[in-house]
DRENDO-1510 file (C-alpha; in Angstrom, 1 decimal, always signed):
<recs>
REC; n; res; u; v; w
REC; 1; MET; -9.7; -5.6; +4.5 .
REC; 2; PRO; -11.4; -4.6; +7.8 .
REC; 3; PRO; -11.6; -0.9; +8.8 .
REC; 4; THR; -8.3; +0.3; +10.3 .
REC; 5; LEU; -9.0; +4.1; +10.3 .
REC; 6; PRO; -11.2; +6.2; +12.6 .
REC; 7; HIS; -14.9; +5.5; +11.7 .
REC; 8; SER; -15.6; +9.3; +11.8 .
REC; 9; LEU; -13.5; +10.0; +8.7 .
REC; 10; LYS; -15.3; +11.0; +5.6 .
REC; 11; ILE; -13.3; +10.5; +2.3 .
REC; 12; ALA; -14.2; +12.1; -1.0 .
REC; 13; TRP; -12.7; +10.6; -4.2 .
REC; 14; LEU; -12.7; +12.9; -7.2 .
REC; 15; GLY; -12.0; +11.5; -10.6 .
REC; 16; PRO; -11.9; +8.0; -12.3 .
REC; 17; GLN; -11.2; +4.7; -10.6 .
REC; 18; ALA; -9.4; +2.7; -13.3 .
REC; 19; GLY; -6.3; +0.4; -13.3 .
REC; 20; ALA; -4.2; +0.6; -10.2 .
REC; 21; LEU; -6.3; +3.5; -8.8 .
REC; 22; ALA; -9.3; +1.1; -8.5 .
REC; 23; TRP; -7.2; -0.9; -6.0 .
REC; 24; LEU; -6.5; +2.2; -3.9 .
REC; 25; ALA; -10.1; +3.4; -4.0 .
REC; 26; ALA; -11.3; -0.1; -2.9 .
REC; 27; ARG; -8.9; -0.1; +0.0 .
REC; 28; LEU; -9.9; +3.4; +1.1 .
REC; 29; SER; -13.6; +2.5; +0.8 .
REC; 30; ALA; -13.1; -0.7; +2.9 .
REC; 31; SER; -11.3; +1.2; +5.6 .
REC; 32; VAL; -14.2; +3.5; +6.6 .
REC; 33; PRO; -17.9; +2.9; +6.9 .
REC; 34; THR; -19.6; +2.6; +3.5 .
REC; 35; GLU; -21.5; +5.8; +3.9 .
REC; 36; ASN; -18.3; +7.7; +4.6 .
REC; 37; PHE; -16.6; +7.1; +1.3 .
REC; 38; GLN; -18.1; +8.9; -1.7 .
REC; 39; THR; -17.0; +9.1; -5.3 .
REC; 40; PHE; -17.5; +12.3; -7.4 .
REC; 41; ARG; -17.2; +11.6; -11.1 .
REC; 42; ALA; -16.6; +14.2; -13.8 .
REC; 43; PRO; -16.2; +14.0; -17.6 .
REC; 44; SER; -12.7; +15.6; -17.3 .
REC; 45; LEU; -10.6; +17.3; -14.7 .
REC; 46; PRO; -9.9; +21.0; -15.4 .
REC; 47; VAL; -6.5; +21.5; -17.0 .
REC; 48; ASN; -4.7; +24.7; -17.9 .
REC; 49; GLY; -7.5; +26.9; -16.7 .
REC; 50; ILE; -10.3; +25.2; -18.6 .
REC; 51; GLN; -13.3; +24.7; -16.3 .
REC; 52; GLY; -15.0; +21.3; -16.3 .
REC; 53; GLY; -17.1; +19.1; -14.1 .
REC; 54; ALA; -20.3; +17.2; -14.2 .
REC; 55; GLY; -23.2; +19.4; -15.3 .
REC; 56; GLY; -20.9; +22.4; -15.6 .
REC; 57; GLN; -20.2; +22.4; -11.9 .
REC; 58; THR; -17.2; +24.6; -11.0 .
REC; 59; PRO; -14.4; +23.4; -8.7 .
REC; 60; GLU; -15.5; +26.0; -6.1 .
REC; 61; ALA; -19.1; +24.7; -6.1 .
REC; 62; LEU; -17.9; +21.2; -5.6 .
REC; 63; PHE; -15.5; +22.1; -2.8 .
REC; 64; ASP; -18.2; +24.1; -1.0 .
REC; 65; GLU; -20.4; +21.0; -1.2 .
REC; 66; LEU; -17.7; +18.8; +0.2 .
REC; 67; ILE; -17.1; +21.1; +3.1 .
REC; 68; ALA; -20.8; +21.4; +3.8 .
REC; 69; SER; -21.1; +17.6; +3.9 .
REC; 70; GLN; -18.2; +17.5; +6.4 .
REC; 71; PHE; -15.7; +15.5; +4.3 .
REC; 72; ASN; -12.3; +15.3; +6.1 .
REC; 73; ARG; -10.1; +14.2; +3.2 .
REC; 74; LEU; -10.2; +14.7; -0.6 .
REC; 75; VAL; -8.4; +12.4; -3.0 .
REC; 76; LEU; -7.8; +13.7; -6.5 .
REC; 77; ALA; -7.3; +10.8; -8.9 .
REC; 78; CYS; -4.7; +11.3; -11.6 .
REC; 79; PRO; -4.5; +8.2; -13.9 .
REC; 80; THR; -2.1; +9.8; -16.4 .
REC; 81; ARG; +0.3; +12.6; -16.6 .
REC; 82; ILE; -2.0; +14.7; -18.8 .
REC; 83; ASP; -4.7; +14.4; -16.2 .
REC; 84; TYR; -2.8; +16.3; -13.5 .
REC; 85; PRO; -5.4; +18.6; -11.8 .
REC; 86; PHE; -3.5; +21.8; -11.7 .
REC; 87; THR; -6.5; +24.0; -11.7 .
REC; 88; TRP; -8.3; +22.2; -8.9 .
REC; 89; ILE; -5.1; +22.1; -6.8 .
REC; 90; LYS; -4.7; +25.9; -7.3 .
REC; 91; ALA; -8.3; +26.5; -6.1 .
REC; 92; LEU; -7.9; +24.3; -3.1 .
REC; 93; GLN; -4.6; +25.9; -2.0 .
REC; 94; ALA; -5.9; +29.4; -2.5 .
REC; 95; ASP; -9.4; +29.2; -1.1 .
REC; 96; TYR; -9.9; +25.9; +0.8 .
REC; 97; PRO; -6.9; +25.5; +3.1 .
REC; 98; ASP; -8.9; +23.6; +5.7 .
REC; 99; LEU; -9.8; +20.8; +3.2 .
REC; 100; PRO; -6.9; +18.3; +3.2 .
REC; 101; PHE; -6.3; +16.9; -0.2 .
REC; 102; ALA; -3.8; +14.5; -1.8 .
REC; 103; VAL; -3.2; +13.5; -5.4 .
REC; 104; ALA; -3.3; +9.8; -6.2 .
REC; 105; THR; -1.3; +8.6; -9.2 .
REC; 106; ASP; -1.0; +5.4; -11.2 .
REC; 107; SER; +2.5; +4.0; -11.7 .
REC; 108; TRP; +3.4; +6.7; -14.3 .
REC; 109; TRP; +4.6; +8.9; -11.5 .
REC; 110; ASP; +7.6; +6.6; -10.8 .
REC; 111; GLY; +9.5; +8.1; -13.7 .
REC; 112; SER; +7.9; +11.5; -14.0 .
REC; 113; ARG; +8.7; +12.4; -10.4 .
REC; 114; ARG; +12.3; +12.6; -11.4 .
REC; 115; THR; +12.1; +14.0; -14.9 .
REC; 116; GLY; +8.9; +15.9; -15.2 .
REC; 117; ILE; +6.7; +17.6; -12.6 .
REC; 118; GLY; +9.3; +17.6; -9.8 .
REC; 119; GLU; +8.5; +18.8; -6.3 .
REC; 120; SER; +4.7; +19.4; -6.2 .
REC; 121; GLY; +4.3; +21.4; -3.0 .
REC; 122; HIS; +1.4; +19.2; -1.9 .
REC; 123; THR; +0.8; +15.6; -0.9 .
REC; 124; LEU; +1.2; +13.3; -3.8 .
REC; 125; LEU; +1.3; +9.5; -3.5 .
REC; 126; PRO; +1.2; +6.6; -5.9 .
REC; 127; TRP; -1.5; +4.0; -5.6 .
REC; 128; TYR; +0.7; +1.3; -3.9 .
REC; 129; ARG; +2.0; +3.3; -0.9 .
REC; 130; TRP; -0.7; +2.2; +1.5 .
REC; 131; TRP; +1.0; +1.4; +4.8 .
REC; 132; ASP; +3.9; +3.9; +4.4 .
REC; 133; GLY; +1.9; +6.8; +2.9 .
REC; 134; TRP; -1.9; +6.7; +2.5 .
REC; 135; PHE; -2.6; +5.2; +5.9 .
REC; 136; GLU; -0.6; +8.0; +7.6 .
REC; 137; TRP; -2.1; +10.8; +5.6 .
REC; 138; ILE; -5.7; +9.6; +5.9 .
REC; 139; SER; -5.4; +9.0; +9.7 .
REC; 140; GLY; -3.7; +12.4; +10.2 .
REC; 141; GLU; -0.5; +10.9; +11.7 .
REC; 142; ASN; +1.6; +12.5; +9.0 .
REC; 143; PRO; -0.5; +15.1; +7.1 .
REC; 144; ALA; +2.4; +16.5; +5.1 .
REC; 145; ILE; +4.0; +13.5; +3.4 .
REC; 146; SER; +6.7; +14.3; +0.8 .
REC; 147; SER; +5.7; +13.8; -2.8 .
REC; 148; LEU; +9.2; +12.7; -3.8 .
REC; 149; LEU; +10.1; +9.1; -3.1 .
REC; 150; PRO; +13.6; +7.9; -2.6 .
REC; 151; HIS; +15.6; +6.8; -5.7 .
REC; 152; PRO; +15.1; +3.1; -6.3 .
REC; 153; SER; +18.8; +2.5; -5.4 .
REC; 154; ALA; +18.5; +4.4; -2.1 .
REC; 155; PRO; +19.2; +2.5; +1.1 .
REC; 156; TYR; +16.3; +1.0; +3.0 .
REC; 157; LEU; +16.3; +2.6; +6.4 .
REC; 158; PRO; +14.2; +1.3; +9.3 .
REC; 159; THR; +12.4; +3.7; +11.6 .
REC; 160; SER; +11.8; +3.8; +15.3 .
REC; 161; ARG; +8.9; +6.2; +15.2 .
REC; 162; ILE; +6.3; +3.5; +15.8 .
REC; 163; PRO; +6.1; +2.2; +19.4 .
REC; 164; ARG; +7.1; -1.4; +20.0 .
REC; 165; LEU; +4.3; -3.9; +20.3 .
REC; 166; GLU; +3.8; -5.9; +23.5 .
REC; 167; GLN; +3.0; -9.1; +21.6 .
REC; 168; ALA; +4.6; -8.5; +18.2 .
REC; 169; PRO; +3.9; -11.3; +15.7 .
REC; 170; ALA; +6.8; -13.5; +14.7 .
REC; 171; GLY; +7.5; -13.8; +11.0 .
REC; 172; MET; +9.8; -15.0; +8.3 .
REC; 173; ILE; +11.6; -13.0; +5.6 .
REC; 174; VAL; +12.5; -14.7; +2.3 .
REC; 175; SER; +15.0; -12.6; +0.3 .
REC; 176; ASN; +17.9; -13.3; -2.1 .
REC; 177; CYS; +19.5; -9.9; -1.3 .
REC; 178; GLN; +21.3; -10.0; +2.1 .
REC; 179; ALA; +21.1; -6.2; +2.6 .
REC; 180; THR; +17.4; -6.1; +1.8 .
REC; 181; GLY; +16.6; -9.0; +4.0 .
REC; 182; GLU; +18.5; -7.4; +6.9 .
REC; 183; ALA; +16.7; -4.1; +6.4 .
REC; 184; TRP; +13.3; -5.9; +6.5 .
REC; 185; SER; +14.5; -7.7; +9.6 .
REC; 186; MET; +15.6; -4.5; +11.3 .
REC; 187; ALA; +12.3; -2.8; +10.7 .
REC; 188; ALA; +10.4; -5.8; +12.2 .
REC; 189; GLN; +12.8; -6.0; +15.2 .
REC; 190; GLN; +12.4; -2.3; +16.0 .
REC; 191; LEU; +8.7; -3.0; +16.4 .
REC; 192; GLY; +9.5; -6.0; +18.6 .
REC; 193; ALA; +8.6; -8.6; +16.0 .
REC; 194; PRO; +11.2; -11.4; +15.7 .
REC; 195; ALA; +11.9; -12.5; +12.2 .
REC; 196; SER; +14.1; -15.2; +10.7 .
REC; 197; ARG; +15.7; -14.7; +7.3 .
REC; 198; LEU; +16.1; -17.2; +4.6 .
REC; 199; SER; +17.1; -17.2; +0.9 .
REC; 200; LEU; +14.5; -18.6; -1.5 .
REC; 201; ARG; +16.5; -21.7; -2.0 .
REC; 202; SER; +16.8; -22.3; +1.7 .
REC; 203; PHE; +13.1; -21.8; +2.1 .
REC; 204; GLN; +12.3; -24.3; -0.6 .
REC; 205; GLN; +14.7; -26.9; +0.7 .
REC; 206; ARG; +13.3; -26.5; +4.2 .
REC; 207; HIS; +9.7; -26.9; +3.2 .
REC; 208; ALA; +9.2; -28.4; -0.2 .
REC; 209; SER; +9.6; -32.0; +1.0 .
REC; 210; ALA; +7.8; -31.6; +4.3 .
REC; 211; ALA; +4.7; -33.7; +3.7 .
REC; 212; LEU; +2.4; -33.5; +6.7 .
REC; 213; PRO; +0.1; -36.4; +7.7 .
REC; 214; THR; -3.5; -35.9; +7.0 .
REC; 215; GLY; -5.1; -33.7; +9.6 .
REC; 216; ALA; -1.7; -32.9; +11.3 .
REC; 217; ALA; -1.0; -29.3; +12.3 .
REC; 218; PRO; +2.1; -27.7; +10.8 .
REC; 219; PRO; +5.0; -27.4; +13.2 .
REC; 220; THR; +5.4; -23.7; +12.4 .
REC; 221; ALA; +2.0; -22.4; +13.5 .
REC; 222; ASP; +3.7; -19.6; +15.6 .
REC; 223; ILE; +4.7; -17.8; +12.4 .
REC; 224; ARG; +2.2; -15.0; +11.8 .
REC; 225; TRP; +3.5; -13.4; +8.6 .
REC; 226; VAL; +5.8; -14.4; +5.7 .
REC; 227; LEU; +7.4; -11.7; +3.6 .
REC; 228; TRP; +8.5; -12.5; +0.0 .
REC; 229; ASP; +10.9; -10.0; -1.4 .
REC; 230; ASP; +11.2; -9.6; -5.2 .
REC; 231; SER; +14.9; -10.1; -5.0 .
REC; 232; CYS; +13.9; -13.8; -5.2 .
REC; 233; LEU; +13.1; -13.3; -8.9 .
REC; 234; ASN; +15.9; -13.9; -11.4 .
REC; 235; LEU; +16.1; -12.4; -14.8 .
REC; 236; GLY; +14.0; -14.4; -17.1 .
REC; 237; ASP; +11.8; -16.0; -14.4 .
REC; 238; ASP; +8.2; -16.5; -15.1 .
REC; 239; GLU; +6.6; -14.3; -12.4 .
REC; 240; ARG; +3.3; -16.1; -12.4 .
REC; 241; ASP; +4.9; -19.5; -11.8 .
REC; 242; ALA; +7.4; -18.2; -9.3 .
REC; 243; LEU; +4.8; -16.4; -7.2 .
REC; 244; ARG; +2.4; -19.3; -7.3 .
REC; 245; GLU; +5.0; -21.8; -6.2 .
REC; 246; PHE; +6.2; -19.7; -3.3 .
REC; 247; PHE; +2.8; -18.7; -1.9 .
REC; 248; GLN; +1.3; -22.2; -2.3 .
REC; 249; LEU; +4.3; -23.5; -0.4 .
REC; 250; THR; +3.8; -20.8; +2.2 .
REC; 251; ALA; +0.1; -21.7; +2.6 .
REC; 252; ALA; +0.9; -25.4; +3.1 .
REC; 253; ASN; +3.5; -24.8; +5.8 .
REC; 254; TYR; +2.2; -21.6; +7.4 .
REC; 255; PRO; -1.6; -21.6; +7.1 .
REC; 256; GLU; -2.1; -19.1; +9.9 .
REC; 257; ALA; +0.4; -16.6; +8.5 .
REC; 258; VAL; -0.3; -13.4; +6.4 .
REC; 259; PRO; +1.6; -13.7; +3.1 .
REC; 260; ILE; +3.2; -10.4; +2.1 .
REC; 261; ALA; +4.7; -9.5; -1.3 .
REC; 262; ALA; +7.3; -6.7; -1.5 .
REC; 263; PHE; +8.2; -5.1; -4.8 .
REC; 264; SER; +10.7; -2.5; -5.9 .
REC; 265; LEU; +8.4; -1.1; -8.6 .
REC; 266; PRO; +4.9; -2.4; -7.9 .
REC; 267; ARG; +2.7; -2.8; -11.0 .
REC; 268; ILE; -1.0; -3.6; -10.7 .
REC; 269; ALA; -0.6; -6.5; -13.2 .
REC; 270; THR; +2.2; -8.1; -11.1 .
REC; 271; TRP; +0.3; -7.4; -7.8 .
REC; 272; LYS; -2.8; -9.2; -9.3 .
REC; 273; ILE; -0.6; -12.2; -10.1 .
REC; 274; ALA; +0.7; -12.2; -6.5 .
REC; 275; GLN; -2.9; -11.9; -5.1 .
REC; 276; SER; -4.1; -14.8; -7.2 .
REC; 277; ALA; -1.1; -16.8; -6.0 .
REC; 278; GLY; -2.1; -16.1; -2.4 .
REC; 279; ALA; -0.4; -12.8; -1.3 .
REC; 280; ARG; -2.6; -10.8; +1.1 .
REC; 281; GLU; -0.5; -7.6; +1.6 .
REC; 282; LEU; +1.6; -5.4; -0.7 .
REC; 283; LEU; +4.7; -3.4; +0.3 .
REC; 284; ALA; +6.8; -1.1; -1.8 .
REC; 285; LYS; +10.5; -0.6; -1.4 .
REC; 286; PRO; +12.7; +1.2; -0.7 .
REC; 287; ASN; +10.9; +3.0; +2.2 .
REC; 288; THR; +11.6; +3.8; +5.8 .
REC; 289; GLY; +10.5; +0.5; +7.1 .
REC; 290; ARG; +7.2; +2.1; +8.3 .
REC; 291; GLY; +5.2; +0.1; +5.7 .
REC; 292; LEU; +6.1; -3.2; +7.2 .
REC; 293; GLN; +5.7; -1.9; +10.7 .
REC; 294; ARG; +2.2; -0.6; +10.0 .
REC; 295; ALA; +1.2; -3.9; +8.4 .
REC; 296; LEU; +2.5; -5.9; +11.4 .
REC; 297; GLN; +0.6; -3.6; +13.8 .
REC; 298; ALA; -2.6; -4.3; +11.8 .
REC; 299; CYS; -1.7; -8.0; +11.9 .
REC; 300; CYS; -1.2; -8.0; +15.7 .
REC; 301; MET; -4.5; -6.1; +16.1 .
REC; 302; GLY; -6.4; -8.7; +14.1 .
REC; 303; HIS; -7.1; -6.4; +11.2 .
REC; 304; LEU; -5.1; -8.7; +8.9 .
REC; 305; ASN; -6.2; -12.3; +8.7 .
REC; 306; SER; -4.6; -15.4; +7.3 .
REC; 307; PRO; -6.1; -16.6; +3.9 .
REC; 308; SER; -8.0; -19.4; +5.7 .
REC; 309; LYS; -9.7; -16.8; +7.9 .
REC; 310; ALA; -10.3; -14.1; +5.3 .
REC; 311; GLY; -13.7; -13.4; +4.1 .
</recs>
């Protein structure tokens, strides 16, 4: 993914890069110049007042080093609940208020945010909230993002915070849930991006039998993005087969479009399946609609490319 953040930003990543956190670290690293993303590894994060760190380095010494090196953002990786960096957070809040930090979690937070830790008092985001969370925090557009996400059954509400685009990219939304499809459409329309809505069956019927002559251009070249919503999955469906069928059909009919997959509860294993099937962007729901709008902005600016143009 090409850089979409100010090149002057310097991001420090503290902790492991495993599982879903590896995806987030890779996206952050690809969004700023190589020299502006640095990983600091430690045998263990301090927990319950026990000091740790590579070579016996204290949190204070490390934070002094980051400030001296002019890092603008600090990401604390938290792969499991027991890794929660309470001690480092306490030190940052008490003595380093000018070093913005955020805690990055794996998918374990989806349940624990309601039953365990509760309101954190600092920025905390799961790995998959790129366009509606991490991007805003890293860029400074929203430095105090709430750590509590909406309940999965909460309504999906579009936002008008992002200015409309002069040449918004047209797209298509494929969803078997009418309310969800309408919500995605409203978010796109508020940005100025026209979007048609189809059920999965209608999408398949419209395109499955459309065999193009060799060398002929698809008649739908004006579509710049296609969003697949996970309401298209039925109980018992094989995710791998369903995703592969959809995105292969999308690539055949919309070769210039950016394929987007939207999940209620993103899991790195499912996202990897979607990627291997051809998906280029990941969105989480429910959200304010900002995630889709940010992705479409990047699409319009040329920061997102179709699979045929991607390097």
